[in-house]
N, C-alpha and C positions, 0 to 999 in steps of 0.2 A: 480926689473922689475917695469915697468909702465903698469898697468893693467886697462882696461876699461870693465866694466860689464854692459850689457843691459838686463833689465827685468822689467816687469809690476809690479811685487810685491816686497816689501821690508819692513824692519823694519820701523815702530813699529807694523807691523802685527806679531801676536803671533804664528800663526800656518801656515802650508802649505809651499808653495814654497818661500814666502818672508822670513820666518824664516831661511830656509837653505841658501838662497842667502846672507842674511845679515851676518850670522855666517861665511860663507866662506869668504866674503870681509873683515870682521873684523879680522879673523885669518890671512889672507894674509898681512893685514896692520900691524898687530903685529910683523910680521916677517921682517918688514922693506920695504915691497913693497909699491909703490905709487899706491893707488886704488881709482878709480873714478866710480861711478854708475850713469846711466841715468835710471830713473824710474818714476812712477806715484805717485799720492796722495794715501796713504794707504786707502783701502776700504774692504779688505777681512777678515773674511768671510761674513760680514753683508751686502755687497753690498750697502754701504753707506760710503761716505768719512769721516774719523775720524774728530772729531770736531775741533781740533786745526789746521787742514789743509783745512777746508772749506773755500770757497771764496777767495782762493789763486791762483795765476797765476805761472809763471815760477820763480823759485828761487833755490838757492844752500844752503845746510846746511851740517855741518860736524858732523857725528855720529861715536864716536869711532874710530877715526883716518881716517875714510873713507869720501870722498867728495861726497855728494849725490846731484845730480841734479834732481829737482822734476818738472814734467810737469802736467798741468791739463789734465783731460780726462772725457769723458762721462761715467757715472756709472748709469746703468738702475735700476729702482725700481722693475721692473719685469724682471727676467732673463729668456730668451728664446734663441733659436739658433740665431735668427736675432739680438736681442738686444746685445748678447754677441759679435757677429761679429762687430757690430757698436761700441762697447766698445773698442775693440782691435784695430780697424782702427783708431778711434779717438786719441788713445795713439800713434800709429805710426806717425800720422800726427803732433801731438803736440810736439813729441820729436825731430822734425827736427830743432827746435830752438836750441837745444844742439848739434845735430849731425853734421849740416852743418859746424860750425867752427872746430869741432874735425877731419873733414876730412884733415885739414891742420896742425894736430898735430901728433906727433909720439908716438905710444904705442907699446909695446913688445907683448901684448896678448890682444885679443878682446874675451870675453865670452858672448854669447847670450843665454838667459835662455828661454826654451820653456816649456809650452805655455806662450804666443801665439806663434805658429810655425813661423809666418811670420817675427818675429824679426830677424831671421837669415839673412834676405835680407841686413839688415845694415852691418853685418859682411862681406858679400860678396862684397858690394860696397866699404867698407873701404879697403879690402885687394887688390882691383884694384888699389888703389893709394899707398899703402905701402907694404912692405915685413914684414907682421906681422902674427903671429900665431893666427888662428881663430878657436875657439872651440865652437861647437854648443851642448849645454847641454839640454838634455831632461829629464824633471822631470815627464811628463805626456804625453803619446802618444795621443795628443788631437784629431787628426783627426780620428784615429782608434776608439776612445772612442765615438766621436760624431756620427760616422756611425752606430756602434753597438747599441747605446742607442737612435738612431733615432732623434737626435738632429738637423741634417742637412738633409732635405728631397729632396732638389733640386739636381737632377743629374748633371746639368750643374755646379752649385756651387761646388759640390763635386769634379768634374773632375778638376776645376780650382785649387782648394786647393791641391788636390793630385799632380798636376803638379808643383805647388809652392814648396811643401814638397820635391819632387824629385830633384828639383834644388838646394835647400838649403843643403840637405844631401850630394849631390855629390860635391858641391862647397866648403864645409867646409874642413879644414885641418883634423879635427878629430870630431868625434861625441861621446860624453860622455852620459851615462844614468846610472840608479839606480839599476838595477836588471838583473839577468840572462835572465829572461823571455823577458824583454824589449830590451836586447842585441840581443836576437834571432829575435825579431820582426824588429828591425832596419837592421839586417843581411839580413832578407827575402825581404827587399826593395831594395836589390841590392848593399848594402854597405859592402865592404870586412871587414873581422874580425880584420885585422891589423889597420883599421881606426877607430875602435870602442873601447872606452875606459870605463872601469867600475869605476864609481865614485858614491859610495853609499851614501845614507843618513846616518847620524851619530847621536851619542848622547854623552853627557858629562857624563860618567858613575860616575864620583865622585859626580856630582851634583844630578843626578837622581839615587838615591840609596835606597836599602830597608831600611824601618824604622818601628818602632812600630807605629800603628794607633794612631793618635792624636784626642782624643775626641773633642777638640775645633773646628776641622774641621767639624765633624758631626753636632755640634751645629750651625756652620756657615750656613749650608744648612737645618737645622731643621729636621735632621734625628734622630729618636729614636734609642737609643743604643740596642734595641732588634731586630732591622732590619739588614737583609743582603743586602749589597750595591752592586747593578750591575751598573757598571759606563760605560757610553759612553761619551767620550770628544773629540771634534774635530768639523770638518765641517759637517753641516747637509745639504747635498746636493743630487743631482741626482744620483751620482755613488754609493752612500752608501747604499741605499735601506733600510734604518732603520725604515721605516714605520711598519715593522713587529714587532717592539718593543711594539707598542700600542696593538696589538693582543695578544701578550704574556703577557703583563702587565694585561690585562683584565682576561686572563685565570688563572693567578696567584694572583689576587687581595685578595684572602683570605689567602695567605701564608705570610711567613716572609720576602718576597722579596721587596726591594724598588729600583726603577730604577731611577738613577740620570743622567740626561742629561745636559752636560755642553758644550756649543758651540753656534754657530751662523751659519746661512746659508739660502739659498732660501726656504728650505722645513720646517724650524722650526715652522713657524706660522700654517702651516698645521697640523703638529704633535700636537701642542698645542691645536688646535681646536678639533682634533679628541679625545684627552685625556679628554677635558672638556665635550665633547658631551657624552662620555661614563662615565662621573663622576668618573674618576680613582683617588684614593687617594694614590696609591703606585708608583706614578711617579711625578717628578717635573723637571722643565727646568730652567736653569740659563745661563747667558752670560759667555763668556770666562773670566777666572780669571787671576789675575796678575801672570806672570811667576814665581815669588818667591814662590807662593803657590802650584805650580803644583806637585812638589814631595810629599808634605803632601797630596794633594787631591788623587793622584794616589795610595798612600799607605793605604787609608781607604777602598778601593774597595775589596770586596770578590771575585768578578769576573769582568773582563773587557770584553767589546764588541768591536770586530774589524770586521765590517760588509761591504761587497761589493756586488754589483749586479753581476750576471753571466756575463753579457755583458762587464764589466769592468776587467775580469780576465786578468792578465798580461799586461794590458794597463796603470795601475797605481799601485804603492806600497803604502800601507797605512802607512803614516809617523808617525801616532800615535802609531804604534807597537813598535817603537824603544824605546820610553819612558817607555812603559809598560814592555818590556823586561828588561830594565836597572833597574827598581825598583823591579824586581822579581815578577811581576804580573802574574796572572793566566788568560789568554785571551781565550775567545771563539771567534774562527776565522772562518769566512765563506770563503770557498775557493773551487775551483773545482779541482778534482784530475788531475795531470798533469801541473798545474801551478807552477810558482816559489814560490808563497806564500805557497801553499799546501805542496810542497816538503820540504821547509825550516822548516815549523812547524813540519811536520810529521817525517822528518829524525833526527831532533834535539830534538824532544819531548819537545817543548817549548810552547805548547798550546793545546787547545781542538778544534778539527776541525769539522765543520758542513757543510751541504749543503747550498749554498747560496739561499736567498730569500725564505726560508722555516721557517714559524713561528713555525711549529711542531717541526723541528729539534732544534730550538733555545729553545723552551720551555723544551724539553727533556734534552738538555745539562745543562740547568740551574738547573733543578730539580735533575738531577743525580750527579751534581758535587758541588751543594752548601754547603753540609756538608761533603764532601769527603776530605780526606787528599791529598792535591795537592803540598806538599813540594818538590816533585821530579821535577815537571814542573816548580815551582817557582825557583829552584835552577839552573835548565837547562837554563831558561830564562836569569837569571842574568849572568850565565857563557857565554852564547852565545853573550850578549851584550858586555861584557868585551873583548871577543876574536875577534868579528868581526865588532863591531859598534862603537868602541871608536874613538871619534872625532879627537884626536891628530894623531892617526895612519893613518886614512883615509886622513885627510888634509895634513899630511907630504908626504904621497905617491903622491897625486896630485900635491902638490907644487914641488916635485922633477921632475915630468913629465913635468910641465910647464917650469921649468928652463932648462930641457934637450931639449926640442923642440922649445923653443922661438928663434927668430932671433935677437940677440943682435947687 
């Protein structure tokens, strides 16, 4: 098949949507499909274009058999609702350089990755010219999250974006998304269930596997061997609500607990400033680490943190959880009862559930479980990853779906 993928995030971004888009494209290319990607310059989660892509304009490179077309875009230094919209609009305009000539080329499948939600317009326009399968893949219900987190305050702008989302959802051949809760949300927008496809995020369970903690990894981060490691790794942004970690670190500053925060994002500097203001010695911040170190880093954690705000419930699924489960990690997960995340963790006994946005609940969960035997949870986590999150199984099922539905 000839497949064209359109998304703002892509490799070499290490986490988030770009990671999954790149892994999907590379897997499809390995199966013999001809895969092209139209994307931007990598900038997530730092909100700064990676060094080797700075001051570059439109160009094409090949990464692991995938032809990647890069377009310049505006990347704001301060992320707000307005600057994020400008960021996404600049990407849409910039990529016309690659899109216009592709209107005269034939692809079997077009996959548009949301967010940004408006990227689906490209798929709609393309299928007006060609009999091509158009998949609109939702990694994050961006509009719902923006409304509930108060990121877009203009009623007029909200109505415009809601109308745009409705058009894209109805005009796509299929809408795919990553969790049962998000499937229900899409269905509630008037999209019939037979048009909605489950395409979950995955993990390579052979790569991300349980292992004996490596003392050299502790040394890498300057963590004393007597400390218990509480790890948060990933994006440090608005939806995570991880500012409560500072309050908990202060409450537990005389204990054996050490908070290791690895990642980047719009809220990182704020958290670092709070930790410095409170003179906390039991917390430290590091940038994202090379992917080859990730399994060893995850395996030094006594407890993992998977935190979300209440408003983000069922609008996003924390991708970091897949890797934690795969290494058999014991995760403290903030989720409201009735959400997909809560149900998965509760029904499969694969983590420790707490109320979102509660520093008290987080502190109690850490104190009660730090020296507790969590082997059952760890084994359940590993079993769940191998049964439901294995990369090969998920990608094989999706690939079969594409071949069945594509117009050859």
